[in-house]
C-alpha positions as CSV (number, residue, x, y, z in Angstrom):
1,P,111.9,131.2,98.4
2,D,109.8,131.9,101.2
3,L,108.6,128.3,102.0
4,S,106.5,129.2,104.5
5,V,102.6,128.6,104.5
6,E,102.0,132.5,103.6
7,G,105.1,132.3,101.4
8,I,103.7,130.0,99.0
9,E,99.9,131.8,99.0
10,S,101.6,134.8,98.3
11,W,102.9,133.3,94.8
12,L,99.4,131.3,94.4
13,L,97.9,134.2,94.7
14,E,100.2,136.7,92.3
15,W,100.2,134.1,90.0
16,S,96.2,133.7,90.1
17,S,95.8,137.4,89.5
18,H,96.9,137.1,85.6
19,A,96.4,133.5,85.2
20,L,94.5,132.5,81.6
21,V,92.7,130.2,83.9
22,G,92.5,132.5,87.4
23,T,89.1,131.0,88.8
24,A,90.7,128.0,88.9
25,T,94.1,129.0,90.4
26,K,91.9,130.9,93.2
27,V,90.3,127.6,94.0
28,G,93.5,125.9,94.5
29,V,94.7,129.1,96.9
30,G,91.1,129.0,98.5
31,Y,92.0,125.2,99.6
32,L,95.6,125.7,100.7
33,V,94.6,128.8,102.8
34,I,91.7,126.2,104.5
35,A,94.0,123.6,105.0
36,K,97.2,125.6,106.8
37,E,99.6,122.4,106.1
38,G,100.3,121.0,102.3
39,N,102.5,119.7,99.6
40,L,103.5,122.3,97.1
41,V,103.6,119.8,94.2
42,E,100.3,117.7,95.1
43,I,98.9,121.5,95.1
44,W,100.3,122.2,91.5
45,E,98.7,119.1,90.8
46,F,95.6,120.7,91.3
47,L,96.3,123.7,89.5
48,S,97.1,121.5,86.6
49,L,94.2,119.9,85.9
50,F,92.6,122.9,86.6
51,C,95.2,124.4,83.2
52,A,94.1,121.2,81.5
53,M,90.3,120.8,82.0
54,R,89.4,124.4,81.1
55,N,88.2,125.1,77.2
56,P,90.4,121.6,76.1
57,F,88.8,122.2,72.9
58,L,90.4,125.8,71.4
59,S,92.3,126.8,68.1
60,D,96.0,125.8,67.7
61,S,96.2,129.8,67.5
62,C,95.1,129.9,71.9
63,K,96.3,126.5,72.3
64,E,99.9,128.1,71.9
65,T,99.2,130.2,75.4
66,Q,97.8,127.7,77.4
67,L,99.5,126.1,80.6
68,H,99.5,122.6,81.2
69,H,101.6,120.3,83.4
70,L,103.2,122.8,85.1
71,N,106.8,121.7,86.9
72,P,106.2,123.5,90.4
73,Q,110.3,124.0,90.4
74,S,110.5,125.6,86.9
75,W,107.8,127.2,87.2
76,L,109.3,129.0,90.8
77,Q,112.2,129.7,88.2
78,V,110.6,131.3,86.0
79,E,108.7,133.7,88.4
80,R,112.6,134.4,90.0
81,G,113.8,135.3,86.1
82,K,116.2,132.0,85.8
83,L,114.0,131.0,82.7
84,S,112.1,132.1,80.1
85,K,108.2,132.5,80.7
86,A,108.3,130.4,77.0
87,S,110.2,127.7,78.2
88,T,108.0,126.1,80.5
89,Y,104.9,126.6,78.0
90,T,103.0,123.9,76.0
91,P,100.7,123.1,73.6
92,S,97.0,122.9,75.9
93,S,95.5,118.6,75.8
94,I,93.1,117.1,77.8
95,E,95.2,114.3,77.2
96,S,95.8,114.0,81.2
97,L,92.8,114.0,82.0
98,I,91.7,111.3,79.6
99,R,94.5,109.6,79.3
100,V,93.9,105.5,79.4
101,A,96.1,103.1,80.2
102,E,97.5,100.4,78.6
103,P,95.5,97.1,80.3
104,P,97.9,95.2,82.6
105,I,99.2,91.8,81.9
106,L,97.7,90.6,84.7
107,P,99.3,87.5,87.0
108,L,96.5,85.1,86.9
109,F,95.6,81.8,85.8
110,K,93.3,82.2,82.6
111,P,92.6,79.1,80.5
112,I,91.4,79.2,77.0
113,D,88.2,77.1,78.3
114,Y,87.1,77.2,81.7
115,V,84.3,75.4,81.7
116,E,86.5,72.3,80.3
117,V,88.5,72.7,83.1
118,L,86.5,73.4,86.1
119,A,84.7,70.1,84.5
120,Q,88.4,68.4,85.0
121,I,89.0,69.3,88.0
122,H,86.0,68.4,89.4
123,E,86.0,64.7,87.3
124,E,89.5,64.3,89.1
125,L,88.0,65.3,92.4
126,E,85.1,62.7,92.3
127,S,88.1,59.9,91.8
128,C,91.5,61.1,93.0
129,P,93.2,59.5,96.7
130,P,92.2,61.7,99.2
131,H,95.4,62.8,99.6
132,Q,95.7,65.7,96.7
133,R,91.7,66.8,97.0
134,S,93.7,70.4,98.5
135,D,95.5,70.5,95.6
136,L,92.4,70.4,92.9
137,Y,90.8,72.3,95.4
138,L,93.7,74.9,95.3
139,L,93.6,75.0,91.4
140,Q,90.1,75.5,91.1
141,Y,90.8,78.7,93.5
142,H,92.5,79.7,91.3
143,V,89.9,78.7,88.0
144,F,87.8,80.9,90.0
145,R,90.0,84.0,90.4
146,G,90.8,84.2,87.0
147,L,86.9,84.4,87.0
148,G,86.9,87.2,89.2
149,E,84.7,85.2,91.3
150,G,84.9,86.3,94.8
151,K,82.5,83.7,97.1
152,L,83.5,80.9,94.7
153,L,86.8,81.3,95.1
154,Q,86.6,81.1,99.1
155,R,84.5,78.4,98.7
156,S,87.0,76.1,97.6
157,L,89.8,77.5,100.0
158,C,87.2,76.1,102.7
159,S,87.2,72.9,100.5
160,A,90.6,72.7,100.1
161,W,91.1,73.3,104.3
162,R,88.0,70.8,104.9
163,K,89.7,68.4,103.0
164,A,93.1,68.5,104.2
165,T,94.9,65.5,105.5
166,S,98.1,66.5,107.1
167,V,99.1,68.8,109.4
168,H,100.4,71.6,107.0
169,E,97.1,71.7,104.4
170,K,95.2,72.4,107.5
171,L,97.9,75.4,108.7
172,I,98.3,76.9,105.3
173,F,94.7,77.2,104.2
174,G,93.4,78.3,107.2
175,A,95.6,80.5,107.3
176,W,94.9,81.4,104.0
177,L,90.8,81.5,105.1
178,K,92.4,83.9,107.7
179,Y,93.8,86.1,105.5
180,E,91.0,86.8,102.4
181,K,88.4,87.1,106.1
182,Q,90.7,89.8,108.1
183,G,87.3,92.4,107.3
184,E,85.9,89.9,110.4
185,E,88.8,90.9,112.2
186,L,86.1,94.2,113.2
187,I,83.4,92.1,113.8
188,S,85.1,89.9,116.6
189,D,83.1,91.4,119.3
190,L,79.7,90.3,117.2
191,L,80.9,87.2,116.3
192,A,81.8,86.4,120.2
193,S,78.0,88.0,121.6
194,C,76.8,85.1,119.4
195,G,79.4,82.6,120.7
196,K,81.2,82.1,117.9
197,C,85.1,82.7,118.1
198,S,86.0,85.0,115.3
199,Q,89.1,83.7,115.2
200,E,88.1,80.3,113.3
201,F,91.7,79.0,112.8
202,D,93.5,79.8,115.9
203,L,96.6,78.5,116.9
204,M,96.9,74.6,117.0
205,D,98.8,72.3,118.7
206,I,101.3,70.8,116.6
207,A,103.0,68.3,118.4
208,S,99.5,66.6,118.8
209,E,98.5,66.9,114.9
210,I,101.5,64.3,113.7
211,P,101.2,61.0,115.3
212,G,104.7,59.7,116.5
213,E,106.2,57.0,113.9
214,N,106.7,53.6,115.6
215,I,110.5,52.8,115.4
216,H,112.0,49.3,116.1
217,V,115.5,49.2,115.7
218,D,116.8,45.3,115.2
219,R,119.3,43.9,118.3
220,T,121.7,41.8,118.7
221,S,121.0,38.4,120.7
222,D,122.3,37.9,124.4
223,S,123.9,35.2,123.6
224,D,125.6,36.9,120.9
225,L,127.2,39.9,123.3
226,A,130.3,39.5,123.4
227,N,130.4,41.8,127.1
228,D,127.8,40.2,129.4
229,S,128.1,43.4,131.6
230,S,124.5,45.4,132.1
231,T,125.7,48.2,132.7
232,V,127.8,50.9,130.3
233,F,129.4,54.5,131.5
234,F,130.1,57.0,129.2
235,L,132.6,59.6,129.9
236,V,131.3,63.3,129.3
237,E,133.6,66.5,130.7
238,G,135.1,63.9,132.8
239,D,132.1,62.7,134.5
240,L,130.9,58.8,134.5
241,I,127.2,58.0,132.9
242,A,125.9,55.1,134.1
243,C,123.3,53.5,131.4
244,D,122.1,50.7,130.7
245,R,123.7,48.5,128.5
246,K,120.6,46.9,126.4
247,K,118.4,49.9,127.3
248,I,120.8,52.8,124.9
249,A,121.6,50.1,122.4
250,S,118.3,50.0,121.3
251,L,118.5,53.9,120.6
252,S,120.0,53.0,117.5
253,T,121.2,51.2,115.1
254,P,124.8,52.6,114.9
255,F,124.7,52.3,119.1
256,N,123.1,48.6,118.9
257,A,126.5,47.7,117.0
258,M,129.0,49.6,119.0
259,L,127.2,48.0,122.3
260,N,126.6,44.5,121.1
261,G,128.4,44.1,118.2
262,A,131.8,43.5,116.6
263,F,133.4,46.9,118.0
264,T,135.9,47.3,120.6
265,E,133.3,49.4,122.4
266,S,131.2,46.1,123.3
267,H,134.1,44.9,125.3
268,L,134.7,48.4,126.5
269,E,132.9,49.4,130.8
270,I,133.5,52.5,130.4
271,I,133.2,54.9,126.4
272,D,134.6,58.5,125.9
273,M,131.8,60.7,124.8
274,S,134.2,63.1,124.9
275,K,134.3,64.2,121.7
276,N,130.9,64.2,120.6
277,G,130.2,67.3,121.3
278,V,127.2,66.7,124.5
279,S,127.2,68.0,127.8
280,A,127.3,65.9,131.3
281,M,123.9,66.9,131.4
282,A,122.2,65.8,128.5
283,M,123.9,62.6,128.4
284,R,122.3,61.8,132.0
285,E,118.7,62.8,130.1
286,I,119.5,60.7,127.2
287,S,119.9,57.9,129.5
288,K,117.2,58.5,131.8
289,F,115.2,58.5,128.3
290,S,116.6,55.1,126.9
291,Q,114.8,53.8,130.3
292,M,111.9,55.7,130.8
293,E,110.9,57.0,126.8
294,V,110.5,60.2,128.3
295,L,112.5,63.8,128.4
296,G,111.6,65.9,131.3
297,D,110.9,69.4,131.5
298,L,114.4,70.9,130.1
299,S,115.9,73.9,128.9
300,L,116.0,75.1,125.3
301,D,119.7,74.9,125.3
302,V,119.7,70.9,127.2
303,L,117.7,70.2,124.8
304,M,119.2,71.4,121.0
305,E,122.4,69.5,122.1
306,I,120.1,66.5,123.1
307,L,118.4,66.7,119.2
308,I,121.9,67.0,117.4
309,F,123.2,64.1,119.4
310,A,120.3,61.8,118.5
311,N,120.8,62.9,115.0
312,K,124.4,62.1,115.0
313,F,123.4,58.7,116.3
314,C,120.4,58.0,114.2
315,C,117.9,57.5,117.3
316,E,114.9,58.2,115.9
317,G,112.9,58.2,118.9
318,L,114.6,60.1,121.0
319,K,114.8,62.6,118.7
320,D,110.9,62.5,117.5
321,A,110.5,63.3,121.2
322,C,113.3,66.2,121.5
323,D,111.3,67.5,118.2
324,R,108.2,67.5,119.7
325,K,109.6,69.0,123.0
326,L,110.9,72.1,121.1
327,A,108.0,72.7,119.7
328,S,106.2,74.1,122.9
329,F,109.5,76.5,122.9
330,V,107.6,78.4,119.9
331,S,105.6,81.0,121.4
332,S,106.3,84.0,119.3
333,R,108.1,85.4,115.9
334,Q,111.1,85.4,117.4
335,D,111.2,82.4,118.7
336,A,110.1,80.9,115.1
337,I,112.6,82.6,113.8
338,D,115.5,81.2,115.8
339,L,114.5,77.7,116.1
340,M,113.0,77.5,112.7
341,E,117.3,77.5,111.6
342,C,118.0,74.3,113.7
343,A,114.3,72.6,112.6
344,L,115.7,72.6,109.1
345,E,119.4,71.7,109.9
346,E,118.5,68.7,112.3
347,N,115.2,67.6,109.9
348,S,112.8,68.0,112.8
349,P,109.2,68.2,110.7
350,V,107.5,69.1,113.9
351,L,109.2,71.8,115.1
352,A,109.2,73.4,112.3
353,A,105.5,73.1,111.5
354,S,105.2,75.1,114.8
355,C,107.8,77.4,113.6
356,L,105.3,77.4,110.0
357,Q,102.3,78.1,112.1
358,M,103.4,81.2,114.1
359,F,105.0,82.7,110.9
360,L,101.3,81.5,108.6
361,H,99.6,83.4,111.5
362,E,100.3,87.1,111.0
363,L,101.5,86.5,107.3
364,S,101.1,89.8,106.5
365,E,103.1,91.4,109.4
366,C,105.8,88.7,109.3
367,L,106.8,88.2,105.7
368,K,107.6,92.5,105.9
369,D,110.6,91.2,108.9
370,K,113.9,90.7,106.7
371,Q,115.0,87.5,108.7
372,V,111.1,85.6,108.0
373,A,111.5,86.5,104.0
374,M,114.6,84.8,104.0
375,I,113.7,81.6,105.3
376,F,111.0,81.9,102.7
377,S,112.7,82.8,100.1
378,T,116.4,80.5,100.6
379,A,114.8,77.5,101.0
380,K,116.2,74.8,99.5
381,K,113.5,71.6,98.1
382,Q,114.8,69.4,101.1
383,Q,114.2,72.4,103.8
384,R,110.6,73.0,102.1
385,L,109.4,69.5,102.9
386,I,110.5,69.5,106.4
387,M,109.0,72.8,106.4
388,A,105.4,72.3,104.9
389,G,105.7,68.4,103.7
390,H,103.6,67.7,100.6
391,A,102.0,71.5,100.7
392,S,105.7,73.2,99.3
393,F,102.8,74.1,96.2
394,S,100.3,75.4,98.5
395,L,102.4,77.4,101.2
396,Y,104.4,79.3,98.3
397,C,101.2,80.0,96.2
398,F,99.9,81.3,99.7
399,L,103.2,83.5,100.6
400,C,103.0,84.8,97.2
401,E,99.8,86.1,96.9
402,V,100.4,88.1,100.4
403,A,103.8,89.5,98.7
404,M,102.3,90.0,95.8
405,N,98.9,92.1,96.9
406,T,101.9,94.0,99.7
407,D,104.2,94.6,97.1
408,P,104.4,93.1,93.4
409,R,107.6,94.2,92.2
410,S,110.0,93.3,95.4
411,D,112.8,91.5,96.0
412,I,111.1,89.0,98.0
413,T,108.0,89.0,95.6
414,A,110.4,87.8,92.8
415,D,112.4,84.9,95.1
416,L,109.1,83.9,96.4
417,L,108.1,82.8,92.7
418,E,111.0,81.5,92.3
419,R,110.1,78.4,94.5
420,L,106.7,78.1,93.6
421,V,108.5,77.5,90.1
422,E,110.6,75.4,92.2
423,S,107.3,73.6,94.2
424,A,105.3,73.2,90.7
425,T,105.1,69.2,90.5
426,N,102.5,69.4,87.8
427,N,101.8,71.3,84.5
428,M,98.6,73.7,85.5
429,Q,100.9,74.4,88.1
430,K,104.0,75.3,86.1
431,Q,101.6,77.1,84.1
432,L,100.2,79.4,86.5
433,A,103.8,79.7,89.1
434,C,106.0,80.8,85.4
435,H,103.2,83.1,84.5
436,Q,103.1,84.2,87.5
437,L,106.7,85.2,88.0
438,G,106.7,86.4,84.4
439,C,104.6,89.5,85.1
440,V,106.5,90.2,87.8
441,R,109.8,90.0,86.4
442,L,107.7,92.3,83.7
443,L,106.7,95.4,86.2
444,R,110.4,94.9,87.6
445,K,111.3,95.7,84.3
446,E,113.9,92.5,83.7
447,Y,112.4,91.8,80.5
448,N,115.1,88.9,79.4
449,E,113.6,86.4,82.5
450,A,110.5,87.6,81.9
451,E,110.5,86.2,78.6
452,Q,112.0,83.0,79.5
453,N,108.9,82.3,82.6
454,F,106.8,83.3,79.9
455,T,108.1,80.9,76.8
456,A,108.0,78.1,79.8
457,A,104.5,79.0,80.6
458,F,103.5,78.9,77.6
459,E,104.9,76.2,76.2
460,A,103.0,74.3,79.2
461,G,99.9,74.9,78.3
462,H,99.2,78.6,79.5
463,V,98.1,80.0,76.0
464,Y,97.5,83.7,77.7
465,S,101.3,84.1,78.5
466,A,101.5,84.5,75.2
467,A,100.1,88.7,75.9
468,G,103.0,88.6,78.0
469,L,105.8,87.5,74.9
470,A,103.7,90.2,72.9
471,R,104.0,92.8,75.5
472,L,107.8,92.1,75.7
473,L,108.7,92.8,72.1
474,Y,106.7,95.9,71.8
475,I,108.9,96.8,75.1
476,K,112.6,96.0,73.0
477,G,110.8,97.5,69.7
478,D,109.6,94.7,67.5
479,K,105.7,96.2,67.4
480,A,105.5,94.5,64.2
481,L,106.6,90.9,66.0
482,A,104.1,91.4,68.8
483,Y,101.5,91.9,65.6
484,E,102.4,88.5,64.6
485,K,102.7,86.6,68.0
486,M,99.0,87.6,68.9
487,S,98.0,86.9,65.1
488,S,99.5,83.7,65.5
489,V,97.5,83.2,68.5
490,I,94.4,83.8,67.2
491,S,94.8,81.8,64.3
492,S,96.0,78.5,66.4
493,Y,93.7,78.5,69.3
494,T,90.1,79.1,70.2
495,L,89.0,82.8,70.1
496,L,88.9,85.4,72.9
497,G,88.4,88.7,74.1
498,W,91.4,89.4,75.7
499,M,94.0,88.0,72.5
500,Y,91.9,90.8,70.2
501,Q,92.6,93.0,73.0
502,E,96.7,92.7,73.5
503,R,96.7,92.5,69.2
504,S,94.6,96.0,69.5
505,L,98.0,97.5,71.2
506,Y,100.4,97.2,68.8
507,L,98.0,98.5,66.0
508,E,96.5,102.2,64.8
509,G,93.6,104.1,63.4
510,D,90.2,102.1,62.3
511,N,92.8,98.7,62.7
512,K,92.5,99.5,66.1
513,L,89.3,100.0,66.9
514,E,88.6,96.8,64.7
515,D,90.0,94.5,66.9
516,L,88.9,96.7,70.3
517,D,85.2,96.1,68.8
518,K,86.4,91.9,68.4
519,A,87.0,92.6,71.9
520,T,83.9,93.4,73.4
521,E,82.4,91.2,70.8
522,F,84.3,88.2,72.0
523,D,84.4,89.3,76.2
524,P,81.7,92.1,76.9
525,T,83.1,92.4,80.6
526,L,87.0,94.2,79.0
527,I,87.3,97.3,80.1
528,Y,89.9,98.8,78.2
529,P,88.6,98.5,74.9
530,Y,85.5,100.9,76.6
531,M,87.4,103.2,77.6
532,Y,89.3,103.5,74.7
533,R,86.3,104.0,72.3
534,A,85.4,106.8,74.7
535,A,88.7,108.9,75.1
536,S,89.2,108.2,71.2
537,L,86.0,110.0,71.1
538,M,85.9,112.7,73.2
539,R,89.6,113.9,71.9
540,K,87.1,113.7,68.4
541,Q,85.4,116.2,69.9
542,D,82.0,113.5,70.2
543,V,81.2,114.2,73.4
544,Q,77.9,112.7,73.9
545,A,79.2,109.4,72.0
546,S,81.9,109.7,73.8
547,L,80.1,109.4,77.0
548,T,77.2,106.7,75.9
549,E,80.6,104.4,75.2
550,I,81.9,104.6,79.1
551,N,78.4,104.7,79.4
552,R,78.0,101.0,78.6
553,V,80.5,99.4,80.6
554,L,79.8,101.7,84.2
555,G,75.7,100.3,82.8
556,F,76.8,96.5,84.2
557,K,80.2,97.1,86.2
558,L,81.5,99.7,88.5
559,A,84.9,99.7,87.9
560,L,87.2,102.9,89.3
561,E,89.3,103.5,86.5
562,C,86.0,103.7,84.2
563,L,84.5,106.3,86.7
564,E,87.7,108.2,87.5
565,L,87.7,108.9,82.8
566,R,84.4,109.4,83.2
567,F,85.3,112.3,86.1
568,G,88.3,113.3,83.8
569,F,85.4,114.1,81.1
570,Y,82.8,115.9,82.9
571,L,86.0,118.5,84.2
572,A,86.4,118.8,80.3
573,L,83.5,119.8,79.8
574,E,83.4,122.4,82.7
575,E,80.3,119.7,84.3
576,Y,80.6,120.2,87.4
577,S,77.7,118.7,89.0
578,N,78.2,115.0,87.0
579,A,81.9,115.3,88.1
580,L,81.0,115.8,91.9
581,C,79.3,112.6,91.7
582,D,81.4,111.0,90.0
583,I,83.9,111.3,92.0
584,Q,81.8,111.1,95.4
585,A,81.0,107.3,94.2
586,I,84.7,106.7,93.4
587,L,85.1,107.8,97.4
588,T,82.2,105.8,98.7
589,L,83.6,102.6,96.8
590,S,87.9,103.8,98.0
591,P,88.1,106.4,100.7
592,E,92.0,106.1,99.9
593,Y,92.0,106.4,96.4
594,R,94.4,108.8,94.4
595,M,93.5,109.6,90.3
596,F,95.1,110.7,87.5
597,E,98.1,107.6,87.9
598,G,98.4,108.5,91.4
599,R,99.5,111.5,91.5
600,V,96.2,113.3,93.7
601,A,93.9,112.3,96.2
602,A,90.3,111.4,95.3
603,S,89.3,113.5,98.6
604,Q,91.3,116.6,97.5
605,L,90.3,116.6,94.4
606,R,86.6,116.6,95.3
607,T,87.3,119.6,97.5
608,L,87.8,121.7,94.7
609,V,85.2,120.3,92.3
610,R,82.6,121.0,95.0
611,E,83.8,125.3,94.3
612,H,82.1,125.1,91.5
613,V,78.4,122.9,92.6
614,E,76.2,124.2,94.6
615,Q,75.0,122.6,97.6
616,W,72.0,120.6,98.3
617,T,69.6,121.2,101.3
618,T,68.9,117.8,102.9
619,A,65.5,118.5,101.5
620,D,66.9,118.4,98.2
621,C,68.9,115.0,98.9
622,W,66.6,113.5,99.9
623,M,64.1,114.2,96.9
624,Q,67.0,113.3,94.5
625,L,68.0,110.0,96.3
626,Y,64.3,109.0,95.5
627,D,64.1,109.9,92.4
628,R,67.9,108.3,91.3
629,W,66.7,105.3,93.5
630,S,63.2,105.0,91.7
631,L,65.0,105.3,88.4
632,V,68.0,103.1,89.2
633,D,70.9,105.2,88.9
634,D,72.7,103.6,91.1
635,I,76.1,105.6,91.3
636,G,73.8,109.2,91.0
637,S,72.2,107.8,94.7
638,L,76.0,106.8,95.6
639,S,77.2,110.4,95.5
640,V,73.8,112.1,97.0
641,I,74.4,109.7,100.1
642,Y,77.5,110.4,100.1
643,Q,76.9,114.3,99.9
644,M,74.2,113.2,103.1
645,L,76.8,112.1,105.4
646,E,78.2,114.8,105.8
647,S,74.7,116.4,107.5
648,D,73.2,115.7,110.2
649,A,70.9,112.8,108.5
650,A,70.5,109.6,110.9
651,K,73.8,108.0,109.2
652,G,72.6,104.6,110.2
653,V,70.0,104.2,107.6
654,L,72.1,106.0,105.0
655,Y,75.4,103.9,105.4
656,F,72.8,100.8,105.0
657,R,71.4,102.0,102.0
658,Q,74.6,102.5,101.0
659,S,75.8,98.9,101.4
660,L,72.4,98.0,99.5
661,L,73.3,100.3,96.7
662,L,76.8,98.1,97.1
663,L,75.8,95.2,97.1
664,R,73.8,95.3,94.0
665,L,76.9,96.7,92.0
666,N,78.8,94.1,93.3
667,C,80.9,95.5,95.5
668,P,81.0,93.2,98.4
669,E,84.0,95.2,100.9
670,A,82.9,98.7,100.3
671,A,79.5,97.6,101.1
672,M,80.6,95.5,104.0
673,R,82.1,98.6,104.9
674,S,79.2,100.4,105.2
675,L,77.4,97.6,107.3
676,Q,79.8,98.6,109.5
677,L,78.8,101.8,109.9
678,A,75.4,101.5,109.7
679,R,76.0,99.4,113.5
680,Q,77.8,102.0,114.8
681,H,75.4,104.6,114.0
682,A,72.3,102.7,114.2
683,G,69.3,105.2,116.1
684,S,67.7,101.9,117.9
685,E,68.5,98.8,118.9
686,H,66.4,97.0,116.6
687,E,67.9,98.9,113.6
688,R,71.5,97.5,114.8
689,L,70.1,94.2,115.0
690,V,69.1,95.0,111.7
691,Y,72.6,95.7,110.5
692,E,74.0,93.1,112.8
693,G,72.6,89.9,110.2
694,W,72.9,91.1,107.8
695,I,76.9,91.7,108.6
696,L,76.6,88.3,109.9
697,Y,75.0,86.3,106.9
698,D,77.4,88.3,104.3
699,T,80.2,86.8,106.3
700,G,78.5,83.1,105.9
701,H,77.2,83.3,109.5
702,C,73.3,81.9,108.0
703,V,71.8,80.8,111.5
704,E,73.4,83.9,113.8
705,G,72.3,86.6,111.2
706,L,68.7,84.8,111.5
707,R,68.8,85.0,115.1
708,K,69.5,88.4,115.0
709,A,66.5,89.1,112.9
710,E,64.1,87.4,115.3
711,E,65.6,89.3,118.0
712,S,64.8,93.0,116.1
713,I,61.8,91.6,115.7
714,A,61.3,91.0,119.4
715,L,61.7,94.4,120.0
716,Q,60.0,95.8,116.9
717,R,58.2,94.9,114.1
718,S,60.1,96.3,111.1
719,F,60.3,97.0,107.4
720,E,64.0,95.5,107.3
721,A,63.7,92.8,110.0
722,F,61.4,91.1,108.4
723,F,62.8,92.1,104.9
724,F,66.2,90.4,106.2
725,K,64.9,87.2,107.5
726,A,62.8,86.4,104.2
727,Y,65.7,87.4,102.3
728,A,68.1,85.0,104.2
729,L,65.7,81.9,104.0
730,A,65.2,82.4,100.2
731,D,69.4,82.1,99.6
732,S,70.3,80.2,102.7
733,S,67.2,77.2,102.1
734,L,67.4,74.6,99.3
735,D,63.8,73.1,101.0
736,P,60.7,73.9,98.4
737,S,58.6,73.9,101.5
738,C,60.9,76.9,101.8
739,S,58.2,80.0,99.6
740,A,55.3,79.7,101.5
741,T,57.8,81.5,105.4
742,V,59.3,83.8,102.1
743,I,56.2,85.3,101.4
744,S,54.8,84.8,104.8
745,L,57.4,87.2,105.8
746,L,56.8,89.6,103.4
747,E,53.4,90.1,104.2
748,D,54.3,91.2,107.0
749,A,56.8,93.5,105.5
750,L,55.3,94.9,103.3
751,K,52.5,95.5,106.5
752,C,54.9,97.8,108.4
753,P,56.0,101.7,108.4
754,S,58.9,102.2,105.8
755,D,60.3,105.4,103.8
756,R,59.0,103.1,100.1
757,L,62.4,103.2,98.8
758,R,62.9,99.4,100.5
759,K,59.3,98.8,99.9
760,G,59.7,99.3,96.0
761,Q,63.0,97.9,96.4
762,V,61.5,94.7,97.4
763,R,61.3,93.4,93.5
764,C,62.7,90.4,91.5
765,D,66.1,91.3,91.3
766,D,66.3,91.8,95.0
767,L,65.5,87.8,96.0
768,P,67.1,84.6,94.9
769,Y,65.2,82.5,92.2
770,N,63.2,80.4,93.8
771,S,60.3,83.4,95.7
772,V,60.4,84.8,92.7
773,K,56.7,84.4,92.8
774,C,55.9,87.0,96.1
775,F,56.0,89.8,93.5
776,S,52.7,90.1,92.9
777,L,51.9,90.6,96.7
778,D,52.0,94.7,96.1
779,I,53.3,96.2,92.6
780,N,52.3,99.3,93.9
781,S,54.5,100.0,96.3
């Protein structure tokens, strides 16, 4: 076949001339012609989706002639006469548009009673020794992560870092916080302009952070010496190196016994050291150290020799000095790779910590390095102790999180989780580690190993792991036993929504829906029950009930998968305006999002849908935005702003409006991205200062944010600057007298010109609770 763009266009145009869904096909052809580059398989996915979209509720007789999920290669074979056309046709269905995936087993710590666990942690924090606090804050972090509390889990990490009692904990939690704050790298210039360093957790001088040990060597008294000579010569590589007998003897107990005890060497003036793997140069430095207790500026090779020698003869002081000197040689990832092996073999904690710091500094990239991954994934218990001290569990928690975020199915992720399980020292740590490893094994289809891990977690007290065990039984074909497993959990523990949701997977019909209703009753935040009920109603052609059901969840949780499902509904109903609204909201939240099990880029589907929708003028968009904003139609407002951003309208204020909507919808990452774009497109200096203030405030730099508001007001009094200052003060100050200041600032804000969208937004849900009395000021606005 002709694989040029023109050739592909030719095939598609020919097909569209006689296909039942010519309009949709021509849209695809038009897209290809405009793009002039593309992937045939991806283009075909678009066409297949539109084929499935058109007239989904046809009679059975018509269904036989509808196309469904065409395979590009097989279709080409049909066109070339190699296959009959009947072999490529299947009954039409809207399944590709409204398919609801089963909920995954989440790799999260999910206790039965969150309140009880958090109370227990709080109680232990008040009474435990200082060195145990970081571990407790780490557990608290995982509890908040299971609850989806982003700000609270970051607060727990900050507490773990501040309460760290060892350099290893400072390294690990500092690097973890840096990883969590990756977005701040985009505002490093802004932080610098405020006199703050964007790298709060920069590289430390490890040697100065780890105190040296007081080393005492018991020496034989002078009266017991068999030889009164104060000088001894060591023969190395044909050279005689003169050493002070007493000083060398003081380096270690073995040297003291050899030179001052009942051994032959105590009577010799010349001792042959040629077979001990040390060079003459290194031996001279050892002699100098015995007298001055300081190592000079030596090469890496000489220091390595001395370290090995010190380990061999138990010269702890010499070893410590050499360890610290070697740590200064770690200035790059490759240095750390080369020296970590030596650090682990020679038990050099300062060097090992320096290498660890270099790995953690850019962990996301380092874990992609096979040599670094090998160091972490193969470390034995003693090596982990050298590398991370007593913070091994914390270290591997961090490593595993980064690895799972990168690729949960990879070998390195599984290996690191195995080390995490080995590092667990208490019951809750074991629950978390075994459950996470079980989830990864399940993804990797290593079912027997996953069963062992889930069983270990469940037996340790992590009841949620029973969902993993039930899922494995179902995968292995024993649906009845999976149902019994979850029924046993439901009858034995406090009832929770996820239990009924999981059991519903092993039921059909009304029984399934009954369990899903129970799941919603016990946990209304679970989105799978809403999605399943909505899809079921759509299959029954109960369109209004289906949309009502999916809107229930979208009313309080802007989940991408729910937006995608509703987009599919609208496609099936040929309501392209609503479909476009949803896909533009999706792209606002996640510009790179791929739909329908990752097969199609959302941005490209949007291109196809737009062909069916009349475009608004800028004036139309402003009217629509005002109407939707007034009705608190947040998803619709996001869609209108997305469309307006493609015009020549002032982008700074639009991105800012977008960020406010996203914050209201609890999408902080997308909101920060919009704020940064607002800053880049600000139309004036005072406007830019307000956006910078919000960015600083939302990244935890409240004082600097307020300073930006004051700078903006000094340039020009504006509604936005006064409102931001009022909000930040109300949210950050615990002083009751602050309320009067907040009211005064809001009065100033209402006196300033605005577009009425924001004036109308000064209401109870936009300011913290302690400022609720402000809202009698101007209810008409």
